[in-house]
N, C-alpha and C positions, 0 to 999 in steps of 0.2 A: 141122555145127554140133556141139559139144561139148554132151553131156548134163549137167544141174543136178541131183545128188542130194543127198539128207539122208543125211548120215552118224549123226547122233544127235542127240536134243533132250531139255533137261533143265531142269527148273525147282524154284525152290523152294516149300515149302509156302506156301498162300495163308493170310496173316495176319488177322485181324480189325482194323478200326480201334482203333488203342489195344491191339492185341493183342500176342502174342507176336513180331511181328517191328518194331513200332514203335519200339524202341529201335534199329533199325538204320539208320546213314546210307544213304540210297539208293544211293549211289556203291559202298559197301561192301557192301551186297546183291548189285547187280549183279556186282560182281568175284566175291563167293563163287560166282555160278553160272559164270561165264567161267571161272575158275580150274579149277572142278570138270569141266567141260565138257572141257578140252583133255586134262587128267590122266586122265580117265577112256578119252581114245582115245589115250594115249600118245603125242600132238601136241605138236612143238614150237611154241609158240606164235609164235615168229619166221617161220614159215609161213605166217600168217594173214597176208592181204593188205588186209583191212580189217574194223574191227568197227562194225557199222551198229545204232545201239540206237533202238527206239521209245520216246518217252516224252513225256506228253500235257503235264504241268504244267512247262515247262521253266523255273522260277523258283526263288529260293532254293536250297534243297540240290540242287535236279536242273537249276540253269542251269549255263552255261559249259561246254557240251557234254558231257554226261555220258557218252557213247558214248566218247569220249577219255579222260575221267577214270576211269571203270570200267575200261577196257583196263590203263592204268597202275597201278591200284590191285591189278588181279588178277597183277600181277606180268610183264604182257607187255612184251616190249622197247619202247625208245621207238621204234624203227622201224616199229611196228605202229599203222598210222592207225586214228582212229576220230570217228564222226560220230554226230549224233543226229537222228531223223526224227520229225516230229509231223503223224500224220493222225488224229488224236484218237483214238479206241478202237480203231482200227485201225492203230496206229502200229507196231507190232510185226510185224504182218502185212505191213504196206509194207517194212518192213525186210527181211522174207524176201524179198519181191517183188524189191527192188532187189539183194539178194544173189545171188539165182537169176538174175536178169537178168545181170548182172555175169560171171556163170560162163558162161551162154549165148551171151554176145557174144565170148567170148574172151578179155574184158578181165581176168578173174583166175581163180584157181582154187581157192582156200581164202578162204572169208569168213564170219566168225561174224555171223547176224541174231539181235538180242536184244532184249529188253524190260524196262522197270522202271517201277514206279511205288510210292511210298510216299506213300499217302492220308492216312496219320497224321500225316506230317511237312511234307507239302505238299497240303494239302487242294485239291480241285476246285475251279476258280476262283480259284485263288490269280492275284494278281497286283502287278505292281510299281506299276500305275496308280493315282491317287487314287480312281477310282470305276468302277462297272461299266460296259461298253460301249465304252471307249476302244479297245480290240484291232480294232472293226470300223469304226471311221472314219464319217464324216457320208454318203459316197455309197452305202455298204453299208446304212446306216440308214434312208435316203432312199427305198432300193428295197426292203428286206425289215423285216417288224418282228422285232424279237428276242425270241424265245419261250424260255422255260424249258423243258428236255428232258423235266420231268416232265409238263408241259403237253401237250407233244407225244406222251407214250406215252398221254396220256388222248385224244387226237384219234385216234391210232393204233386204239384201243380202239373208239373211237365210229365210224370211217370202215369199219373192216372187221368190227363187230358181234361183239367179244368182251365178255362179260359179266364183271362182279367173279367171279363162280362160276367162271366159263372160267379166268380168270386165277390164282385161288386153286389151282384143280384142276393148272393147270401147275405152279404153284411146288410145290405138294406132291409131284406126280413128281418136279422135279428134285431135291429133298431126299432121296426115298426111293431115287432112282435112283445119286446119290453116295453114300448111305449103304450101298448094297448093293455100289457098286464097290468102295468103301473097305474094306469088310469082307472082299472077296475079294481085296484087295491089287493090284487093277489099276493104280492110281497108283504103285506101287514102282519099276517102271523108270523111270518118268520125273521122280522127284521126288528131290532133292537134301536128306540130313537136315541140317539146320541147328541146331545147340544141341541135339542129340537131338530135334527137332520132325519127325515124320514123316507129319504129318496135316495136310489142310486145316480151319481153324478153324471155318468157316463153316456147314459141313453142319449140319442141325438133326435129329436122328434122332427126337426126340420131337414134331417138330410135327404138326399135322392141321388139316384143313379147318376145325375149329371154332375152333384157335386163329388160323388165318390170319384168319378171318372176324370176329375180335373186334378186329384191327387199324384204325385210323382211316386213312382218306383222307390221303395224302402232300401233296397239291398244291392240290384244290379240295376243299370241304366235301361234295360230291354226289359224287366222284369214284370209280373203281374201282381205281386206282392205288396202292398201298401199299407200305410198306416190304419187306413179306412176299412180294410179287409182282414185285418190283425187284431188281436185281444189288446186291451188297452193296459198299460201302465198304472196300476192302481193299489189302494191300500183297504187293508180290512181285514176282520178277525170274523170266526163263526165257531161254532161249538155244538156237539150233539151228547146227549146224555143217553148212555149204553147201560143196561140192566139185565140180568137174568128176569124171565117173566114172572117169576116166582116171588123174587125180590120187590119187584115193581107192584105186584098183587099186595103183598105184605104191608107195603107203605101207602097203599090208597092210591097208587099212580095208575093211569090207563095206558098201556103202550098203544104207540101209533102205527107202528111196523115191525115186520120180525125181519132179520137178517136170512135170506135164502141162501146165497152162492157168492163166493169170492173168486177172483182170479188176479194174478199178475203175470204179464208175459213180457219177453225180452224179443226187439227185432235188432235190425241194423244199426249200429250206435251211428254210423256216418249219416244215414237218412234220418236218424234220431226219432221221428214223429210219428212212424207206421205203425208202431206197436199195438196201437188202440185196435186195429184190425184183428190181429191173432187174440189179443186180450178179451173181444167181444165174442169171437168163435170158441175161445175156451171154456169162458164162463157159462154160455147156452150150453156147451156140451156138458158140462159139469153138472148142471143144472137140469139137464134133460128138457129143455124148454126151446122155442123157437122165438126168433124175433118178433114174430107177429103175435106171440104171447105176450109181449112187453106193450103196456098201455101206454106209457112215459118213457122216453128215452133221452139221457143228458150226455151228449157228447162235447167235451169241453172244447171252444172256440178259440183254439189257440192261434189258429189261422183257418181262415175260410177253406183254405186248399187241403186242410187235414181231415174236415167233416166231409168235404165234398170227396175226396179218394175214398173214406171209409164208408161212406153210402154208395158210392160205384160199386165196391165190393159186395156188400151187405143185402142192397137193396130195399131198404126199409120204406116205410110211409112216413114221408117227411113231415107229414102233419105231427106227428107224434114225437118228432125229434126237436129238442130244445124248443117246446109251445110257449115258453114266455122269454125268448131271447135267449143268448148267450153271453161268451167273456168279450166278444166284440161290441156288443152294447152294454153290458154291465159292469164291466171290466175283469180283471183278472190277476188278482194278489195272491202270488202263484203260491204260498205257503197255505194261505187260507182256502183256496178256490174248491178243494175235494169236499170239505164240509158245508161251505155256501152251497154248492150244486146237489150236496145231499138233502139240506133244508129245503132248498127249492123244489126239487124232485117229489119229497115227502108232501109238502103241501099242494103240489099240484095233482097227485094222485088222489088226495081227499077231496079235493075241488071237484076232479072229476068223476070219482067214484071208482077208478081203476085198481086193478089188483096187483099187477107186478110193475116195478121200474126198474131200469137199467141204467147204471152211471159208468162210465169209462173218460178216462183223462191219460192221452200222451204225455210222458215225460222225458226229460232230458236222458241222455246215455241210452236212447232207444228202448224205452220201457213203457209200458201203461198197466195201470190197475183197472178192473173191474167189477163191479158190485151188482146184485141182484135184490132187492127189497121186496118185501110183501104187504101191503097194506093189511091193517087189521081194522076189525069194526064194521 
């Protein structure tokens, strides 16, 4: 069986809502990363056999197969196909899975997996339908109650016993870790400069527990979930160059990591955010590895309550979890985040000399993807 490897991973800076990237059409933003990825590796884009792009809100400017549109906007030949994947917040991670699985099966040798989301231009929940709920249909709604994800985050905190103080402390740590990583230049290899922008806009270097404690609950009057301990609404794009090991070698490219194990799991869609727990257990069982074997772990910070619930079940060494901060500090452009996190995970494994990295993302509908990669070299 061929080995599926990561040759490179690249991302844009993450912009705040209505921030530095808000004027970029999402097709052009994604194209900027795609063109930079192939240029950085001196790769003829005609060799790319597919572009698989994650995107969550595939309406408006992100409609009509943004994966194909971005590839053409990037200057790829018309012979290069493109498609778009929606697994909600894990869309780009699923795109990576599909790309690697295509290589592992022998069906393809060179695939770009990517993700994009402009939440400034296409807000979360955007719809072409006249009102909320139409996407679910009467049979779904007869079986499950449609619950806002913020209320799900509150329920995650209640079920796993995370207090407001716990969530705010976790959020503060995310900002502190991200600020430290940025000051040390840890994001430089993974980040593409766009219009001179070379840093993530969401990092709040001056935040404190006192400032976080002063924020009102976001979803219920007596709740613990606030804007400060939730992921930020953001804009961004990222891409991962996936190849067979043999094809990379023939092109003179040095693989940086190999794909070890994949998993996707489903859980209660009303709780929505908990599937990251069974997904992690599943991927570790399939890999025949333990959490202690993971040198770097990235669990998407959709909400602090999600990571804290995950941690209370899995009991990790928290120094290895999101060591450079996460979506609370860096931002969460939903369709992009799976590829952004993979780029960060890969670079941190290389920086620290670690062997195994684990990535997991909770997703709308009660889903989660998990991936284990092994650093090469």
